[in-house]
Structure formats: structure tokens, C-alpha cells
NUPARO-415553 format. One record per residue (C-alpha): x, y, z; residue number from 0; residue in one letter. Coordinates in steps of 0.25 Angstrom, whole numbers, plus 5000, padded with zeros to 4 digits. Example, Ala and Ser with C-alpha at 12.3 -4.5 7.8 and 13.67 -1.06 7.14 Angstrom:
<recs>
5049 4982 5031 0 A $
5055 4996 5029 1 S $
</recs>
This chain:
<recs>
4930 5056 5071 0 X $
4938 5064 5061 1 X $
4949 5057 5054 2 X $
4963 5061 5058 3 X $
4972 5059 5046 4 X $
4987 5055 5046 5 X $
4991 5067 5038 6 X $
4981 5074 5030 7 X $
4983 5086 5021 8 X $
4983 5100 5028 9 X $
4981 5112 5019 10 X $
4984 5126 5024 11 X $
4975 5135 5015 12 X $
4988 5141 5008 13 X $
4987 5130 4997 14 X $
4974 5137 4991 15 X $
4981 5150 4986 16 X $
4991 5142 4978 17 X $
4981 5132 4973 18 X $
4971 5143 4969 19 X $
4982 5151 4962 20 X $
4985 5138 4954 21 X $
4970 5138 4950 22 X $
4969 5153 4947 23 X $
4981 5152 4938 24 X $
4977 5139 4932 25 X $
4990 5132 4937 26 X $
4983 5119 4940 27 X $
4992 5110 4931 28 X $
5005 5104 4935 29 X $
5016 5114 4938 30 X $
5014 5129 4940 31 X $
5017 5140 4951 32 X $
5013 5132 4963 33 X $
5023 5120 4959 34 X $
5034 5130 4957 35 X $
5031 5137 4970 36 X $
5029 5124 4978 37 X $
5043 5119 4973 38 X $
5049 5132 4978 39 X $
5042 5131 4991 40 X $
5047 5117 4993 41 X $
5061 5121 4990 42 X $
5061 5132 4999 43 X $
5055 5124 5011 44 X $
5064 5112 5009 45 X $
5077 5119 5005 46 X $
5078 5111 4992 47 X $
5082 5118 4979 48 X $
5072 5112 4969 49 X $
5059 5105 4970 50 X $
5049 5098 4960 51 X $
5035 5097 4965 52 X $
5029 5084 4961 53 X $
5016 5076 4962 54 X $
5021 5067 4974 55 X $
5033 5064 4983 56 X $
5033 5050 4976 57 X $
5035 5057 4963 58 X $
5047 5065 4969 59 X $
5053 5053 4973 60 X $
5052 5046 4960 61 X $
5058 5058 4953 62 X $
5069 5058 4963 63 X $
5073 5044 4959 64 X $
5071 5047 4944 65 X $
5080 5059 4945 66 X $
5091 5051 4952 67 X $
5090 5041 4941 68 X $
5085 5029 4949 69 X $
5081 5018 4940 70 X $
5078 5003 4939 71 X $
5086 4995 4950 72 X $
5092 5007 4956 73 X $
5093 5006 4971 74 X $
5086 5017 4979 75 X $
5086 5017 4994 76 X $
5073 5021 5002 77 X $
5070 5020 5016 78 X $
5060 5009 5018 79 X $
5052 5016 5029 80 X $
5044 5026 5020 81 X $
5032 5028 5011 82 X $
5031 5020 4998 83 X $
5033 5033 4990 84 X $
5047 5034 4994 85 X $
5050 5020 4988 86 X $
5041 5019 4976 87 X $
5048 5028 4967 88 X $
5060 5019 4968 89 X $
5051 5008 4962 90 X $
5046 5018 4951 91 X $
5061 5019 4946 92 X $
5063 5004 4946 93 X $
5073 5006 4957 94 X $
5076 4997 4969 95 X $
5071 5002 4982 96 X $
5081 4999 4994 97 X $
5074 5002 5007 98 X $
5081 5006 5020 99 X $
5077 5005 5034 100 X $
5074 5017 5043 101 X $
5081 5022 5056 102 X $
5073 5024 5069 103 X $
5077 5038 5071 104 X $
5070 5045 5060 105 X $
5063 5033 5053 106 X $
5070 5036 5040 107 X $
5080 5029 5032 108 X $
5091 5023 5040 109 X $
5105 5029 5036 110 X $
5112 5016 5040 111 X $
5102 5007 5032 112 X $
5103 5017 5020 113 X $
5118 5015 5020 114 X $
5117 5000 5021 115 X $
5107 5000 5010 116 X $
5117 5008 5001 117 X $
5128 4999 5004 118 X $
5120 4986 5002 119 X $
5115 4990 4989 120 X $
5129 4994 4985 121 X $
5134 4980 4989 122 X $
5124 4975 4979 123 X $
5129 4983 4968 124 X $
5118 4993 4968 125 X $
5119 5008 4970 126 X $
5108 5015 4977 127 X $
5103 5026 4968 128 X $
5095 5035 4978 129 X $
5091 5035 4993 130 X $
5077 5040 4997 131 X $
5076 5045 5012 132 X $
5063 5048 5018 133 X $
5059 5057 5030 134 X $
5048 5049 5036 135 X $
5036 5056 5042 136 X $
5044 5069 5041 137 X $
5056 5064 5049 138 X $
5069 5067 5042 139 X $
5079 5055 5039 140 X $
5093 5055 5043 141 X $
5097 5064 5031 142 X $
5112 5067 5035 143 X $
5115 5052 5036 144 X $
5107 5049 5023 145 X $
5113 5060 5015 146 X $
5127 5056 5019 147 X $
5124 5041 5015 148 X $
5119 5046 5002 149 X $
5131 5055 4999 150 X $
5140 5044 5003 151 X $
5135 5034 4993 152 X $
5131 5044 4983 153 X $
5116 5041 4983 154 X $
5106 5052 4980 155 X $
5096 5055 4992 156 X $
5081 5057 4989 157 X $
5075 5063 5001 158 X $
5060 5059 5003 159 X $
5055 5070 5011 160 X $
5040 5067 5007 161 X $
5036 5067 5022 162 X $
5046 5077 5027 163 X $
5043 5091 5021 164 X $
5046 5101 5033 165 X $
5055 5091 5040 166 X $
5070 5095 5042 167 X $
5083 5088 5045 168 X $
5093 5096 5053 169 X $
5086 5109 5048 170 X $
5085 5105 5033 171 X $
5072 5102 5027 172 X $
5068 5088 5022 173 X $
5067 5087 5007 174 X $
5081 5094 5005 175 X $
5091 5082 5008 176 X $
5091 5073 4996 177 X $
5096 5075 4982 178 X $
5081 5074 4979 179 X $
5070 5076 4989 180 X $
5055 5072 4990 181 X $
5043 5079 4996 182 X $
5028 5074 4996 183 X $
5016 5083 4997 184 X $
5006 5071 4998 185 X $
4993 5074 5005 186 X $
4998 5068 5019 187 X $
5011 5076 5019 188 X $
5015 5088 5027 189 X $
5011 5097 5016 190 X $
5003 5092 5004 191 X $
5000 5096 4989 192 X $
4989 5085 4989 193 X $
5000 5076 4982 194 X $
5014 5080 4978 195 X $
5028 5080 4981 196 X $
5041 5087 4977 197 X $
5056 5083 4973 198 X $
5066 5093 4979 199 X $
5081 5094 4976 200 X $
5093 5104 4976 201 X $
5096 5098 4962 202 X $
5088 5107 4952 203 X $
5091 5097 4940 204 X $
5084 5086 4948 205 X $
5071 5094 4951 206 X $
5071 5099 4936 207 X $
5071 5085 4932 208 X $
5061 5081 4942 209 X $
5051 5092 4937 210 X $
5054 5087 4922 211 X $
5051 5072 4926 212 X $
5039 5076 4934 213 X $
5032 5083 4922 214 X $
5033 5070 4913 215 X $
5047 5074 4909 216 X $
5042 5082 4897 217 X $
5054 5087 4889 218 X $
5055 5102 4885 219 X $
5048 5101 4872 220 X $
5035 5107 4866 221 X $
5029 5093 4865 222 X $
5029 5083 4875 223 X $
5042 5076 4875 224 X $
5048 5067 4885 225 X $
5062 5061 4886 226 X $
5061 5056 4900 227 X $
5050 5049 4908 228 X $
5043 5059 4916 229 X $
5032 5059 4927 230 X $
5020 5067 4931 231 X $
5025 5071 4944 232 X $
5023 5086 4945 233 X $
5015 5093 4956 234 X $
5003 5101 4951 235 X $
5002 5116 4953 236 X $
4989 5114 4962 237 X $
4996 5104 4971 238 X $
5008 5113 4972 239 X $
4999 5125 4976 240 X $
4995 5116 4988 241 X $
5009 5113 4991 242 X $
5013 5128 4991 243 X $
5002 5131 5001 244 X $
5006 5119 5010 245 X $
5021 5124 5010 246 X $
5016 5137 5017 247 X $
5013 5128 5029 248 X $
5023 5117 5029 249 X $
5030 5122 5042 250 X $
5016 5123 5049 251 X $
5013 5108 5044 252 X $
5026 5103 5049 253 X $
5024 5110 5063 254 X $
5010 5104 5064 255 X $
5015 5090 5060 256 X $
5026 5091 5071 257 X $
5015 5096 5081 258 X $
5007 5083 5078 259 X $
5019 5075 5081 260 X $
5022 5083 5094 261 X $
5008 5080 5099 262 X $
5009 5065 5096 263 X $
5023 5065 5103 264 X $
5018 5072 5115 265 X $
5005 5064 5117 266 X $
5011 5050 5113 267 X $
5026 5052 5116 268 X $
5026 5045 5129 269 X $
5017 5033 5125 270 X $
5024 5020 5127 271 X $
5028 5014 5113 272 X $
5025 5026 5105 273 X $
5038 5032 5098 274 X $
5037 5044 5088 275 X $
5046 5046 5076 276 X $
5058 5053 5081 277 X $
5064 5066 5077 278 X $
5079 5066 5078 279 X $
5088 5078 5079 280 X $
5089 5086 5067 281 X $
5076 5081 5062 282 X $
5063 5089 5060 283 X $
5052 5081 5056 284 X $
5039 5087 5050 285 X $
5032 5075 5057 286 X $
5023 5073 5044 287 X $
5018 5061 5052 288 X $
5019 5058 5067 289 X $
5024 5044 5068 290 X $
5025 5035 5080 291 X $
5030 5021 5082 292 X $
5023 5011 5092 293 X $
5030 5001 5100 294 X $
5020 4990 5104 295 X $
5030 4985 5114 296 X $
5028 4998 5122 297 X $
5013 5001 5119 298 X $
5008 4988 5125 299 X $
5006 4982 5111 300 X $
4999 4993 5104 301 X $
5004 4994 5090 302 X $
5005 5005 5080 303 X $
4994 4998 5072 304 X $
4985 4998 5085 305 X $
4987 5013 5086 306 X $
4984 5015 5071 307 X $
4971 5007 5072 308 X $
4966 5015 5084 309 X $
4969 5028 5077 310 X $
4962 5023 5064 311 X $
4949 5019 5073 312 X $
4949 5033 5077 313 X $
4950 5039 5063 314 X $
4964 5043 5065 315 X $
4974 5040 5053 316 X $
4988 5034 5057 317 X $
4997 5026 5049 318 X $
5008 5016 5051 319 X $
5022 5021 5047 320 X $
5027 5018 5033 321 X $
5029 5003 5030 322 X $
5043 5001 5025 323 X $
5045 5000 5010 324 X $
5053 4987 5012 325 X $
5041 4981 5019 326 X $
5031 4985 5008 327 X $
5026 4974 4998 328 X $
5030 4982 4986 329 X $
5045 4983 4991 330 X $
5046 4969 4998 331 X $
5058 4965 4989 332 X $
5065 4979 4991 333 X $
5079 4980 4997 334 X $
5079 4984 5012 335 X $
5090 4989 5021 336 X $
5089 4991 5036 337 X $
5082 4985 5048 338 X $
5067 4986 5053 339 X $
5066 5000 5058 340 X $
5056 5004 5047 341 X $
5048 4991 5049 342 X $
5047 4994 5064 343 X $
5043 5008 5061 344 X $
5032 5004 5052 345 X $
5027 4993 5061 346 X $
5026 5002 5073 347 X $
5024 5016 5067 348 X $
5012 5025 5066 349 X $
5010 5038 5059 350 X $
5000 5047 5067 351 X $
4991 5058 5061 352 X $
5000 5070 5058 353 X $
4993 5080 5049 354 X $
4996 5094 5051 355 X $
4981 5097 5052 356 X $
4978 5088 5064 357 X $
4971 5095 5076 358 X $
4975 5093 5090 359 X $
4962 5085 5092 360 X $
4967 5076 5081 361 X $
4980 5073 5087 362 X $
4974 5071 5101 363 X $
4965 5061 5095 364 X $
4976 5053 5089 365 X $
4984 5053 5102 366 X $
4972 5049 5110 367 X $
4970 5037 5101 368 X $
4984 5033 5101 369 X $
4984 5033 5116 370 X $
4972 5025 5117 371 X $
4979 5015 5107 372 X $
4990 5014 5117 373 X $
4981 5012 5129 374 X $
</recs>
């Protein structure tokens, strides 16, 4: 049986013209016309004023913290229920991660727990230097409440939209809500540059500084001179060419992912004990990954793991939901505020194959094997 992947790259054919042009003009080194064009494409699509194309979403998050002056022992709040790349840059800066629970409606950072964390750290005499809000699996977080809390306590908001390109919140595209906003173009994302990311902002000074830091912070001098620590974080002109081709089909990719989710929901939505990630009013998810929660009390004892193993035996890749950061060995001593929503989602949640290149036969095969698991 052919392998059904969780989320494999899906090229359109449009990428080749940009990559071939780069080869034809010998623009294969970092920077070049494709990088400039890709940044413009992202700004136009998302609705941000400025963008820096970078080597990864993690690099973008790291630079966001650097730009905000986050340093040793500073507090940075991050939702616990996320991928490690959302939290690791906090450690890069020697700062202290403060993890916050999710709420059940979007699975993203809980505004109530967020405010409790800010007040809790303030009571200890610690000011929170930044908040990182993530849109898991393409589902927008409760941005109105989160933005209001950040404004109330004068804390910069970093929007981690790595999984949410093409999603929107009350008509506004994700990647445009924070003071600094992060995108990812890793191979499994809704569009890819093979590896890459971007930092977006309406603040031109931030993006100019990000570009400077991302190119080893080289001063304006005929020789190599450096007055600040820099990073090798810029995206290559070749990879940016792939991204330009991918941007031509972004809306089609979102539609295909949402169609996958609709198929799963139609076929499995009435199954006892199977719950899908909800899409509340005002939210438009890109459905980067179609996710379910399995309640063993209603499935006759069938667990998420039993379903995953059944799919694996049939050469179908599925994956548990993210393990919360406060439960990770590397962050076992970290500060945490909230209840057990994130933990329950991890224990019972499963990501189903969601690539935009899945065929109807692929989707049917996934559904048939899930139904067999459920008996």
C-alpha cells in the first residue's frame, strides 16, 4: 500500500519559473529578486506593511524576541499547547518561559489564564516582556481578548501564525495582529519554501533591523565590521522562488485542506466519542491539519493511540496532538498557569492526514480504517 503522509509538500508547477530565472541570472546566493518579490507577496496577502523572509519560523520568533529586547531572566508568556519552536527561542535569550493553558473553544491560549499569569508574575515583582500567541492547526486564537489584555498591561504581542497562513479572524488574515508576526514555510506547512519563515510587522524599523540582524549584523563599511551579534537567518533567493510559486496557489491549498476536513467531518462526525476541532463564529481556519479528540468513555474504550496504531499498520501516518510544553522534560521546571485543558487534548487528540495533495481514495482509506478501529 502506498504511504499516506500526514502533510507532505505539494508543488504546483508555478515554482519552476522563479527558480529557473534565479539560475538563469545567477541569483543563487542569499537575497535577490525572488526574496524581494516573496516579501511583497506576503505583505499583500496578509495585509502587513513589511516582511523579512527568513530561514525558518523559529528564526523569525527568535528575532522578534531580540527586537523586543528580551534578555536573561525576562518573563515571556507562551501557550503551553504548541510545538517546541514557539518556546525554544525564549530559552535562546536566557529568558524565563511562562506557560499558559488553552481554552476548549479554539484550543489556543486561554485569555483568562493569560491575565492570571500576568498578574501572578507581577505579584512576584516580575514584568512580562512579551506574549506569544499561537494559532494551532490553523485555528485562530481569541485575538480580540488577547490583544485587549496585552494593551491593558502594555505587553508586546508576538503572533505565531506559523500554522495559520490563509486563516482569518473576523475577516482579517492571520499574521497581521501582533506587533510582530511569524510565519513558517517548513515542508509540512500549507505552502513551503522547503524550509523557511518570515517576520512581518507594520513597524518598518523592526523589519529593517530584523534584516540587518539576519545577515550577521554587518555594519555599513567596506570591510566586515560588526557592532552587534548577528545571525545567518536570511532566506535564499532559490527558496524564495519556490515560495513565490506557492503563493500563486495559496487560496487553492486552503480550499483543499478545508475540503479534507469537511470529508472527515461528514464521514466521522456522527461517530460516538469523536469530536472535531471546532470553528467558532468569526474564525476561518485554514485546516492545516484536521484534528479529532477521542473520548474512550464513549468509544467503548477505544483510544486515540489505538486508532493511531491501526492507521500506522495500514501505512497511514497520523500524529498525537502537541505535547504541552510544561510537560516536556526540557521545560519540567517552567512556570505554568491554568488547568488541564492542554493535557487532556494531548492525551486524547489525533492529527489525521491532511495534505492538499490527498486523493479521494486516500481519504476514504483513512476513514475506513478509523471506522474499523471503532468497531
